[in-house]
C-alpha positions in Angstrom: 10.9 -65.2 -33.4 10.4 -64.8 -29.8 14.4 -63.3 -29.5 13.7 -61.2 -32.6 10.8 -59.4 -31.0 12.5 -59.1 -27.9 15.3 -57.3 -29.8 12.9 -54.4 -31.8 11.2 -53.9 -28.3 14.8 -53.4 -26.4 15.6 -51.3 -29.5 12.1 -49.3 -29.5 12.9 -48.4 -25.8 16.5 -47.3 -26.3 15.3 -44.8 -29.1 12.6 -43.7 -27.1 15.1 -43.0 -23.9 17.1 -41.5 -26.4 14.5 -39.0 -27.1 13.3 -38.2 -24.3 17.2 -37.7 -23.1 17.2 -35.0 -25.9 14.2 -33.3 -24.8 16.2 -31.0 -22.5 14.4 -29.3 -20.0 13.7 -25.3 -20.8 16.4 -22.9 -19.9 14.3 -20.1 -20.2 10.7 -19.7 -18.9 8.4 -17.2 -19.2 4.9 -16.5 -17.3 3.0 -14.1 -18.2 -0.6 -13.5 -16.1 -2.8 -10.9 -17.6 -4.8 -10.4 -14.6 -8.3 -10.3 -15.0 -7.7 -10.9 -18.4 -10.4 -13.8 -19.6 -11.4 -15.0 -23.0 -13.8 -11.7 -23.3 -10.8 -9.2 -23.1 -8.8 -11.0 -25.2 -11.3 -11.5 -28.3 -12.7 -7.5 -27.6 -8.6 -6.7 -28.1 -8.3 -9.0 -31.3 -11.8 -7.6 -33.0 -10.9 -4.2 -31.8 -7.5 -3.8 -33.4 -8.9 -6.1 -36.4 -11.6 -3.4 -37.1 -8.8 -0.7 -37.3 -6.5 -2.8 -39.3 -9.1 -3.8 -41.9 -11.8 -0.4 -42.1 -12.7 -1.3 -45.4 -13.2 -5.0 -44.9 -17.0 -6.5 -46.1 -16.5 -9.1 -43.0 -15.3 -8.8 -39.7 -11.4 -9.6 -39.5 -9.8 -10.4 -35.9 -5.9 -9.7 -35.3 -4.0 -11.7 -34.0 -2.3 -10.7 -30.8 1.7 -11.8 -29.8 -0.2 -14.8 -27.9 -3.1 -15.7 -29.7 -1.3 -17.6 -32.4 0.6 -20.0 -29.9 0.4 -23.6 -31.1 -0.9 -25.0 -27.9 -3.9 -23.7 -26.0 -5.6 -24.6 -22.6 -8.2 -24.1 -20.6 -8.2 -23.9 -16.8 -10.5 -23.5 -13.6 -10.3 -20.3 -11.5 -12.2 -21.8 -8.6 -10.3 -21.3 -4.6 -11.2 -22.7 -1.4 -14.0 -20.6 -0.9 -15.2 -19.3 -4.0 -16.4 -19.8 -7.7 -15.6 -16.0 -8.0 -11.6 -16.1 -6.3 -9.5 -13.3 -6.0 -5.9 -12.7 -7.1 -4.0 -13.9 -3.9 -5.6 -17.3 -4.1 -5.6 -18.0 -7.7 -1.7 -16.7 -8.0 -1.3 -19.2 -5.0 -2.6 -21.8 -7.1 -0.1 -21.1 -10.2 2.8 -20.2 -7.9 2.7 -23.4 -5.5 -0.1 -25.8 -7.0 -2.2 -25.4 -3.8 -5.7 -24.1 -3.0 -6.5 -22.1 -0.7 -8.6 -18.9 0.7 -9.7 -15.9 -1.4 -7.3 -13.2 -0.2 -4.7 -15.4 1.3 -1.2 -15.6 -0.2 0.7 -19.1 -0.5 -0.5 -20.5 3.2 -2.9 -23.4 3.5 -6.7 -22.9 4.5 -5.7 -23.1 8.1 -3.3 -19.8 8.0 -0.6 -22.1 9.4 1.5 -23.9 6.7 2.5 -22.0 4.0 3.7 -23.5 0.4 6.9 -23.7 -1.5 6.5 -21.9 -4.9 7.6 -22.7 -8.3 10.3 -19.8 -8.1 11.6 -20.9 -4.9 12.3 -24.5 -7.0 13.9 -22.9 -10.0 16.4 -21.2 -7.7 17.6 -24.2 -6.1 18.0 -25.2 -9.6 20.8 -22.5 -10.2 18.2 -20.4 -12.4 17.8 -16.8 -11.9 14.2 -15.3 -10.9 12.4 -12.1 -11.7 8.7 -10.6 -11.4 7.3 -7.9 -13.2 4.3 -6.2 -12.5 2.5 -3.1 -13.9 0.7 -2.7 -10.7 2.4 -2.1 -7.2 5.4 -4.9 -6.3 3.4 -6.2 -3.5 0.6 -6.4 -4.9 -1.1 -10.2 -4.8 -0.2 -11.4 -7.9 3.3 -10.5 -7.9 3.3 -11.1 -4.3 2.4 -14.7 -4.6 5.7 -15.7 -6.8 8.0 -14.7 -3.9 6.0 -14.4 -0.5 3.8 -16.5 1.9 1.3 -14.1 4.2 -2.2 -14.7 5.7 -3.7 -11.9 4.6 -2.7 -10.3 0.8 -3.0 -6.7 2.5 0.3 -7.0 4.5 2.3 -5.2 1.6 4.9 -4.1 4.2 5.4 -8.1 5.2 5.3 -9.1 1.6 7.8 -6.7 0.6 10.1 -7.3 3.2 10.3 -10.8 2.2 10.9 -10.2 -1.7 13.8 -7.8 -0.2 15.3 -10.3 2.2 14.8 -13.2 0.7 17.2 -15.0 -1.7 14.5 -16.0 -4.5 14.3 -12.9 -6.6 17.2 -11.5 -8.8 15.0 -8.8 -10.6 11.8 -6.9 -9.2 10.4 -4.7 -11.4 7.6 -2.6 -12.5 5.1 -0.3 -9.8 6.5 0.7 -6.4 5.9 -0.2 -2.8 2.5 0.8 -1.4 3.6 0.9 2.1 7.4 1.6 2.0 7.7 3.0 5.9 5.1 0.2 7.2 3.4 1.5 9.9 5.5 4.7 10.4 7.7 2.9 12.8 9.2 0.3 10.9 12.7 0.7 8.6 12.2 2.2 5.0 11.9 -0.8 2.7 14.4 1.0 0.2 17.1 1.0 3.2 16.6 -2.4 3.7 16.8 -3.0 -0.1 20.2 -1.3 0.0 21.2 -3.4 2.7 20.6 -6.4 0.8 22.1 -5.9 -1.9 19.2 -4.4 -4.5 20.7 -2.1 -6.7 17.7 0.7 -7.5 17.0 1.7 -11.0 14.5 4.6 -11.0 15.0 6.5 -14.4 14.6 5.7 -17.7 17.9 6.0 -18.7 18.8 3.6 -15.5 16.3 1.0 -16.7 17.3 0.9 -20.0 20.9 0.5 -19.3 20.4 -2.7 -17.3 22.3 -5.5 -18.0 24.0 -9.0 -17.1 26.5 -7.1 -14.8 23.9 -4.9 -13.0 23.6 -7.4 -10.3 20.3 -7.8 -8.0 17.9 -4.7 -9.3 15.1 -3.2 -8.1 13.5 -1.2 -11.3 10.7 1.0 -10.4 9.1 3.2 -12.8 9.9 7.1 -12.8 6.4 7.8 -13.9 4.2 6.2 -11.3 0.6 6.3 -11.3 -2.1 5.5 -9.0 -1.3 3.2 -6.1 1.9 3.0 -7.3 1.3 1.3 -10.6 2.7 2.0 -14.0 0.6 4.4 -16.2 -2.3 3.1 -18.1 -1.6 2.0 -21.6 -3.8 4.7 -22.8 -2.6 7.3 -21.0 0.9 6.4 -21.7 0.1 6.5 -25.4 -1.3 10.1 -24.9 1.4 11.1 -22.7 4.3 10.3 -25.0 2.4 11.9 -28.2 2.6 14.7 -26.3 6.3 14.6 -26.2 6.8 12.4 -23.0 9.0 9.8 -22.2 6.6 7.0 -20.2 7.9 3.5 -20.3 5.4 0.4 -21.0 5.1 -3.1 -19.5 7.7 -4.5 -22.3 10.4 -2.2 -21.7 10.5 -4.2 -18.5 10.6 -7.3 -19.6 13.5 -6.1 -22.2 15.3 -5.0 -19.1 14.5 -8.1 -17.1 16.1 -10.4 -19.8 19.3 -8.3 -19.5 19.9 -8.6 -15.9 18.8 -12.6 -15.6 20.4 -13.7 -18.9 23.1 -16.6 -17.4 24.4 -20.0 -18.3 21.9 -21.4 -16.4 19.1 -19.7 -17.5 16.0 -17.8 -15.8 12.4 -18.3 -15.0 10.4 -14.6 -15.3 6.8 -13.8 -13.9 5.3 -10.6 -15.8 2.1 -9.2 -14.6 -0.2 -7.1 -16.9 -2.2 -6.1 -13.4 -4.1 -3.0 -14.7 -6.3 -5.2 -17.1 -7.9 -6.6 -14.0 -8.5 -2.6 -12.8 -9.9 -1.6 -15.9 -12.0 -4.4 -15.8 -13.2 -3.6 -12.2 -14.1 0.1 -13.7 -15.9 -1.4 -16.4 -13.9 0.8 -18.8 -13.5 -1.3 -21.8 -11.1 0.7 -23.7 -8.8 1.4 -21.2 -9.2 -2.7 -20.5 -8.2 -3.1 -24.5 -5.1 -1.1 -24.3 -3.7 -2.6 -21.4 -4.4 -5.8 -23.3 -2.7 -4.6 -26.1 0.3 -3.3 -24.0 0.5 -7.1 -22.1 0.9 -8.6 -25.8 3.8 -6.2 -26.5 5.5 -7.8 -23.6 5.0 -11.3 -24.7 6.0 -10.0 -28.0 9.4 -9.3 -26.1 9.8 -12.8 -24.9 8.4 -14.2 -28.6 11.5 -12.5 -30.2 13.7 -14.3 -27.5 12.6 -17.5 -28.0 13.2 -17.1 -31.6 16.9 -16.8 -30.8 16.9 -19.6 -28.3 14.3 -21.6 -30.4 15.1 -24.7 -28.2 15.5 -23.5 -24.9 12.4 -21.2 -24.5 9.0 -21.9 -23.1 6.7 -19.4 -22.7 3.2 -19.5 -20.9 0.1 -17.0 -21.3 -2.9 -17.0 -18.9 -4.9 -15.4 -16.5 -6.0 -15.7 -12.7 -9.5 -14.9 -13.4 -11.5 -12.9 -15.5 -12.8 -9.3 -14.2 -15.8 -7.6 -14.4 -17.9 -10.0 -16.7 -17.1 -8.4 -19.8 -19.8 -9.4 -23.1 -19.3 -8.7 -26.5 -22.8 -7.9 -27.6 -25.2 -5.2 -26.1 -29.0 -5.0 -26.4 -29.0 -1.7 -28.3 -26.6 -2.5 -31.1 -28.4 -6.1 -31.6 -25.8 -8.3 -33.2 -23.6 -5.6 -34.6 -20.5 -4.0 -33.1 -18.6 -1.0 -33.5 -15.0 -1.1 -32.0 -13.8 1.3 -33.9 -15.9 3.9 -31.8 -13.4 3.2 -29.1 -10.2 4.9 -30.9 -12.2 8.1 -29.9 -11.2 7.4 -25.8 -8.2 8.9 -25.1 -8.2 8.7 -21.3 -8.5 6.0 -18.4 -11.0 6.6 -15.8 -8.3 7.4 -13.6 -7.4 10.2 -15.4 -10.4 11.0 -16.5 -11.0 11.5 -12.5 -8.7 13.9 -12.2 -10.6 15.9 -15.2 -13.6 15.8 -13.0 -11.9 17.1 -9.3 -10.6 19.9 -11.6 -14.2 20.6 -12.6 -15.7 20.3 -9.1 -12.8 22.7 -8.1 -13.8 25.0 -10.3 -17.5 25.0 -10.0 -17.9 24.1 -13.7 -21.6 23.7 -15.4 -22.5 20.6 -17.0 -21.7 22.3 -20.3 -18.4 22.7 -19.5 -18.3 18.6 -18.5 -19.8 17.7 -21.6 -17.0 19.7 -23.1 -14.4 17.6 -21.6 -16.6 14.1 -22.4 -16.6 15.3 -26.2 -12.6 16.0 -25.9 -11.5 12.8 -24.3 -14.1 10.3 -25.6 -15.8 11.7 -28.6 -19.6 11.4 -27.3 -21.4 14.4 -28.7 -24.8 16.0 -27.9 -24.9 17.1 -31.3 -27.6 15.3 -33.6 -26.4 12.6 -36.3 -23.1 11.7 -35.2 -21.5 8.2 -34.9 -21.1 9.4 -31.0 -24.1 11.1 -30.7 -26.0 11.2 -27.7 -29.6 10.3 -27.1 -31.9 12.1 -24.4 -31.6 9.5 -22.4 -28.0 9.4 -22.5 -27.6 13.2 -21.4 -30.1 12.7 -18.6 -27.8 9.7 -17.3 -24.7 12.2 -17.6 -26.5 14.8 -16.1 -27.6 12.6 -12.8 -23.9 11.3 -12.8 -22.5 14.6 -13.2 -24.6 16.3 -10.5 -23.2 13.3 -7.9 -20.0 14.1 -8.7 -20.0 17.8 -7.8 -21.0 16.9 -4.9 -17.3 16.6 -2.6 -16.6 12.9 -1.9 -17.0 13.4 1.8 -20.6 14.6 1.5 -21.9 12.2 -0.9 -25.0 10.2 0.3 -25.1 6.8 -2.3 -28.2 4.4 -1.9 -28.1 1.0 -3.3 -28.9 2.6 -6.9 -26.0 4.9 -6.9 -23.9 1.8 -5.3 -25.2 -0.6 -8.2 -24.4 2.0 -10.9 -21.4 3.1 -10.1 -20.0 0.5 -8.5 -17.8 3.0 -6.0 -16.3 4.6 -8.3 -16.9 8.3 -9.5 -20.1 8.5 -11.1 -19.3 10.7 -13.8 -16.6 8.4 -14.9 -18.5 5.6 -14.9 -21.6 6.8 -16.5 -19.4 7.8 -19.5 -17.8 4.3 -19.6 -20.6 3.0 -19.9 -22.3 4.9 -22.6 -19.0 4.5 -24.6 -19.0 0.8 -23.7 -22.4 0.3 -25.0 -22.2 2.3 -28.1 -19.4 -0.2 -29.1 -21.6 -3.0 -28.5 -20.0 -3.9 -25.5 -20.8 -4.3 -21.6 -20.3 -5.6 -18.3 -22.0 -7.8 -15.8 -20.2 -6.9 -12.4 -17.4 -4.3 -10.8 -15.5 -7.5 -9.2 -14.1 -10.8 -10.3 -16.1 -13.5 -12.3 -16.0 -17.6 -12.2 -14.8 -18.3 -15.6 -12.5 -20.4 -16.7 -9.5 -18.8 -18.5 -7.2 -19.8 -21.3 -3.8 -20.7 -21.3 -1.5 -19.9 -24.3 1.8 -22.1 -24.3 5.0 -21.9 -27.0 8.5 -23.6 -27.0 9.9 -26.3 -24.9 7.6 -28.7 -23.2 4.3 -26.3 -24.3 2.5 -29.5 -25.7 1.8 -30.1 -21.7 -0.4 -27.2 -21.5 -3.5 -28.3 -23.8 -7.0 -29.5 -22.3 -9.1 -28.3 -19.6 -7.4 -28.3 -15.9 -7.3 -27.0 -12.8 -4.9 -23.6 -12.3 -3.3 -25.5 -9.7 -1.8 -27.7 -12.6 -0.1 -24.7 -14.1 2.3 -25.0 -11.2 2.5 -28.9 -11.8 3.1 -29.0 -15.4 5.2 -26.2 -15.4 7.5 -28.2 -12.7 7.4 -31.8 -14.7 8.6 -29.7 -18.0 11.3 -27.7 -16.2 12.4 -31.0 -14.7 11.7 -30.3 -11.0 10.1 -32.3 -8.1 8.8 -31.7 -5.2 
């Protein structure tokens, strides 16, 4: 009997060993980070899309996004070594290196003396190609965390030099560079890129034509917007409807797959960075459109995984939540009106440009309100879905008067700072009213300490379930890839 039991146990171990051997590490790994995209942003986007798709439904119907149907869901803490409300530098560091650090620091320990080794470096050593994509500038904190190590996230020139002269990256794409000439005496970054074998693709045609023979690619959007970023999705949609051809974040994922695909596979990190920026500015409609653009980028990876089902891992998460978005507002009680947000056709940054023109032309409040109606649907006419109350009008009037003062001549007190968060007053007043009428609001112009979701599908995706610290995203990704420190 003992001999039989021993044989059975031996066979069981052999079967287990064979099963483990057959569970190969993923050849292709996609890491998607929606900067500032917490549960509220995801839920608001689902409710917005569901409301549009089901206008006659008796009951609320949330829509699925490309990643909300993934089979595995986890939740991670985001605090860093200095705060429960961290920044992108420290949180992206945690996910890229598995280590905690101070806010503002990228891939250095708290003493600012010891650098960390990155998941991208381990992947490159394993023979994979590596790509980093972002909707903001290429040297911003989150993308930088996947290829650079600096004591301060503000070292934009140094960050870019590390990416362009290092050997980790094969594809760097999205926005442009904040400090291409450094302090004005340093070598131009595009010259450095050329000297290090990078192929610059900066037209729609060149970017769409990228392939596996393109070499090492630096792809920069030809329609750069604020702070060297891609256009906000809400503006991109408007411009394309007017006949322009403005690329989306998803286009850079498609191009990246074409550049990076090879026999050893790749590791790709893609950031939807302007979910965060619109959260800082409390612009709910713009945030929702950014989340939709991010979901479209994830869909490209999902489609790729359908062709490589036994070789692909897709992880979707965030670094932190931004703005403290809430679904539900006092004046709408238990109701929401997500379809109201379809009336907004412009981001806060593009509306700032409208305000600049109003100021330059000495426009009246009535002129400004005509623009508000054109771009947001808010109206002074009574008995409309988006009719403004007398209190709303007084709020807008006060903000308009402040916005008509040249920026360098404004005197902002504590109350104004709290109301407008350092942004253009009239833009912020319009956004807040628009949000509230839809049943949304914000608690902050900064980051919050909310835990954030992790969605996973594909090879090893089951390892990303549960509640854990954001440093474990690195640890679990490394384990699934069969890599060790």
